[in-house]
N, C-alpha and C positions, 0 to 999 in steps of 0.2 A: 177155125177153131178159135175159141177166146174163153176167158175165165178170170181167175184172180191171180194177179201178178204182184210179187214183191220185188222192188228195185232198190238195191242199196247204194249208198254214195249219192243219194238223191238231190243233195243241195248245190251241185255243180257238176262240171266236167261233162261227160258223155251221158250219164244217167238221165238228165231231164229230156234229152232228144229222143233217146230209146223209149222213155215212158210216153212221150207224145205220140210216137208211132203206135205204140200198143193201145193207147186210149182211142186213137183214130180208128183202130181195127176192132173195136167194142170190147176190149180188156177193161176189167176194173183193176186200177193200179194203186198200190200203196207204195209211197216213197218213204225211205228211212235214211236218216243221217243222224250224226251227233248233235249238231247245232240246230235248235228248234227255229230261230229266226229266219236264216236263210233257206232252211228246208220248207217252212211253212209258205215263204214268198214264192219259191218255185211251184210248189203243189197248187197254190191259188192261181198262179199263172196258167197252168196247163190243165187243171181240172182233176188233180189227183188227190188222194188221201195222204195226209202226213202223219207219221208216227215216229218218234225219235227212238234211237238205240245207238249203242256204242260198239263198234266192231271188235273191241278189245275186252268187252264185258259180257260174258255169257248170261248173266242174269238179265240184263236188259233186252238181249236177243230173245230169250225164252219168253219174257213178257210181251215182246212185240209179237211173236208168233202166236202166243195165246190169244191176244187181242184181235188179231186178224181172223182166226179161226172162229172166235166167239161172234164176230160181226158178219163174217162172209161164209163160214162153214168149211172152207178149203183153201189151199194154195196150190195152183196149178203150174206156176212159172216162178222160178227164182232167177233174178239177173244180178250177179255179184259184180258190182262196180266200184266199190269203195276203195280208195287208195290215196296215197300222198302223191302230189305232182312234182315233188322236188327230187331230182335224181341225186344219187350219192355215189361218188367215185373219186377219181384222182389217184395220185400215187399212193401205193399200199402203205408207205410210211405215215401218211397223214389221214387215211381213211378213218372216218368216226364209226368205229365198229358198233358202238352203242346205238347210234342213229340208224345204222343199216339193219340192226336186229329189230329195233322198234318199227321200222318201215315194213320188215317182213312180218311182224306181228299184226300190223293193220291189214296188210293185203292177203297174205297167205293164211296166217292164223285166223283173221277176220272172215275170210271167204269160208274157211272150214267150219268155224263156229256157226255161221249162218246156215251152211249146208246141214250140219248136225241137227239143228232145230227143225229145218223145213223137211228134211228127208223123213222124219218120223211121221209127219203129216202126210206126205205123198204116199208112203207105205200104207198108212191106214185107208187112204182113199183109192188105192190101186194104181197110181202112177203120177207122173208129172215131168216137168222139163226143167233143166238147169243149164243156164248159159254163164260162163265165167268170162269177164272181160280181161284179157291179159294185155299184151303189147309186144311190139316187135323187138324191143331191147333184149327179150329172152332169146332171140335167135342171132344176136351179134355180141360183139365185145366192146360196144360203145361205152357202156357205164356199168360199174360193178352192181348196182341195184337192179339191173336187169335180170339178175337171178331169181327175182320174185316171179317174174313172168315164165321163166323156165319151170319154176316150181308149179305155177298154175297149169302149165301144159301137162306136167307129170301126174299131178293128182287129179286132173280131169280125166285122163286116160285110165288111171288106177280105179277111180270111182265108177267110171263107166261100165268096167267089168263086173263090179259088185252089183250095181243097181239095175243094169239092164234087164235081168230076168224079172225084176219087179215092175216093169213098165216106166222106169225112170231114166230118161237120156240125160247125158252130161257132156257138153261141148264147150270149147273155148273159142273165142273170137279175139283176134289180135288186130287192132286198128293201126292203120299206117299214120301218116301226118295228117292229123285232123285239124280243119279250120276251127279255130276257138279264140276267145279272148287271151288265153294263156299263150297260144302260139303267136299272136299278134304282139304280146309283150316280149316274148322271146326274140322275135325278129328285130324289135326296136332295140333291145339290149345288145344283140350282136352287131347291129348296125352302129350303134354308138361306140362299141369297142373297136371297130374297124374304120371309123370315121367315114361312114358311107350312108346310104338310104335303106330304110327297111324294104323297099321294093326291090332293091338289088339282092338282098339276102333271099327274099322269097323266090325271085327268079332262079337263084342258085338251087334251092331246094326243089323247085318245080323241074329243074333240068335233070334231076336224079330219079324222077318218077316217070316210068314209061307212059302213063296216061297223061302226064302233064297237067295235073290237077290235084288240089288237096281233097281230102275225103270230107265230104259233108257228114256231120254226126248223125243226121237222119238216115244215112245209108246203113249205119251200124244197127239202128232200130229196125230197118226193113229186113236185114239178115236175121236178127233175133226172132222176127215174126215168122221167118221161113222155118227156122229151127224149132219154133214153139207150135208150129202148125202141122197139119196132116203130112206134108212133104217131109217134115223132120222126123217122122216116127221111127225111122230106120237109120238115122244119122246119130251116132254117138261115139264118144271118145275122140272126136276130131278137134284139131287146132286149126282154125280157119283164119288166114290172113286177109284182111280187107284193106288193101294198101296200094292199089293201082300198079301192082308189079314192083314196088319199092324193094321187097325182099327177094333177092335173087337166088337163094340157096335151093337146091333140089333135095326134095324129101320123098323118099321111096317108102 
């Protein structure tokens, strides 16, 4: 199965790797993000179409969706991946509540805004697939901003009930510790704080992962392909961890 896919958060993070896997499988991919320069650079590198939009601005999202429909006639897959990469937490006395709410507005509010615009298209065409990229912090107490990922799981399940009768599936993917430039920077910062080497920090992280390996971002794209394909037509409302066994909770 292939078609037209819209991938948000397209200027960095996981989104480009997901888009590459979709393109390799024959999908027409539109990447969107707020900043035109970085977005266009990524799109040119992987062979995607680039259209800007702002996750906090419904008017730009409506214009984006209208442009895609005008050019391609439909939207078969929405991959929501736009989010801040800066965790917000610490002692409750010092938590920046305004920053936390702004973070929620980008990821939770943004995902819902893109959903509102795209679902209207999917309803008219008789179906579609939605994949929301969450995160494992929603399953732990590591950082307060993990509540955004708990919210992603919740509205994924809620909307799956609403939309499944119309042929629209909604699922969430929660990546584990993903190999990325951001992670490399994090290992370097932690090593500096502890006066050790980044390789030592990485080894400690790997020791907590049963498979003893970091997640390749392309794996997330391959899982999205499963959910977007024929195999995924009866999978909806699920929150799937792709983490090498890192999250050890039992969910029944």
